[in-house]
C-alpha positions as CSV (number, residue, x, y, z in Angstrom):
1,L,134.7,100.1,52.0
2,G,133.1,97.1,50.3
3,K,129.3,97.3,50.1
4,L,129.1,100.2,52.6
5,H,128.3,103.6,51.0
6,L,129.0,106.9,52.9
7,S,127.9,110.4,52.0
8,G,128.0,113.8,53.7
9,Q,126.9,117.4,53.4
10,Y,127.8,120.7,54.8
11,L,125.2,123.5,54.6
12,F,125.7,127.1,55.8
13,G,123.6,130.2,55.6
14,E,120.3,131.3,57.2
15,M,117.9,128.3,57.4
16,Q,114.4,128.4,58.9
17,G,111.4,126.0,58.5
18,F,112.9,123.6,55.9
19,V,112.3,119.9,55.0
20,E,115.2,117.5,54.3
21,A,115.5,116.2,50.7
22,G,113.8,112.9,51.4
23,G,111.3,114.3,53.8
24,Y,112.6,112.1,56.6
25,L,113.3,115.2,58.8
26,V,111.3,118.4,59.1
27,S,113.1,121.3,60.8
28,N,110.0,123.0,62.2
29,F,111.6,124.6,65.3
30,P,111.0,128.3,66.1
31,G,114.6,129.4,65.6
32,T,117.1,129.7,62.8
33,S,120.2,127.8,61.9
34,D,123.3,128.9,60.2
35,R,125.3,125.6,60.0
36,K,124.4,122.0,59.4
37,I,126.6,118.9,59.0
38,T,125.0,115.6,57.8
39,G,126.5,112.1,57.4
40,S,124.8,109.0,56.0
41,A,125.7,105.4,55.8
42,Y,124.0,102.9,53.5
43,Y,124.5,99.1,53.6
44,P,122.7,96.8,51.2
45,L,120.9,93.9,52.9
46,S,119.6,92.4,49.6
47,K,118.8,93.5,46.0
48,N,115.9,95.7,47.2
49,L,116.7,96.6,50.8
50,N,119.2,99.0,52.3
51,L,120.1,99.6,56.0
52,V,120.4,103.4,56.5
53,F,121.8,105.5,59.3
54,R,121.9,109.3,59.3
55,Y,123.5,111.8,61.7
56,I,122.9,115.6,61.7
57,N,124.7,118.2,63.7
58,Q,123.1,121.6,63.5
59,S,123.6,125.0,65.2
60,V,120.4,126.6,66.4
61,R,119.6,130.1,67.6
62,E,116.2,130.9,69.2
63,E,114.9,134.1,70.7
64,Y,112.2,134.3,73.3
65,N,110.4,137.4,74.6
66,I,109.7,137.4,78.3
67,Y,106.5,139.2,79.5
68,S,105.5,140.5,82.9
69,S,101.9,141.6,83.5
70,G,101.4,141.6,79.7
71,I,104.3,143.9,79.0
72,E,107.5,142.7,77.3
73,S,110.2,143.0,79.9
74,N,113.1,141.1,78.4
75,T,114.4,139.0,75.5
76,Y,116.4,135.8,76.0
77,N,118.5,134.2,73.3
78,Y,119.3,130.4,73.3
79,N,122.2,129.1,71.2
80,Y,122.7,125.3,71.1
81,T,123.7,122.4,68.9
82,K,121.0,120.0,67.9
83,H,122.0,116.3,67.2
84,S,119.7,114.0,65.3
85,I,120.2,110.3,64.7
86,T,117.8,108.4,62.4
87,G,118.0,104.9,60.9
88,G,115.9,102.4,59.2
89,I,115.4,100.1,56.2
90,S,114.8,101.6,52.8
91,W,113.1,99.7,49.9
92,I,114.7,100.1,46.4
93,L,112.4,99.6,43.4
């Protein structure tokens, strides 16, 4: 695709409290995840600059305890898909 560079990842298994490889995204939510799909696009602007876009699609499962008068009365489970889009300019040494 010319100068454009694309990459992707698919992760599965129990994930909780992790940091992305470059540290650009910290998954510090209270739940767990069992699937994550990541795609990245890099386009060189010059010898030392890249334009970068990343997309993440991640399944999340969270459990909350509900209390009434200080006594646990119920548990509620949330299941949802989290979408993250990040972008920026990276410097290459």
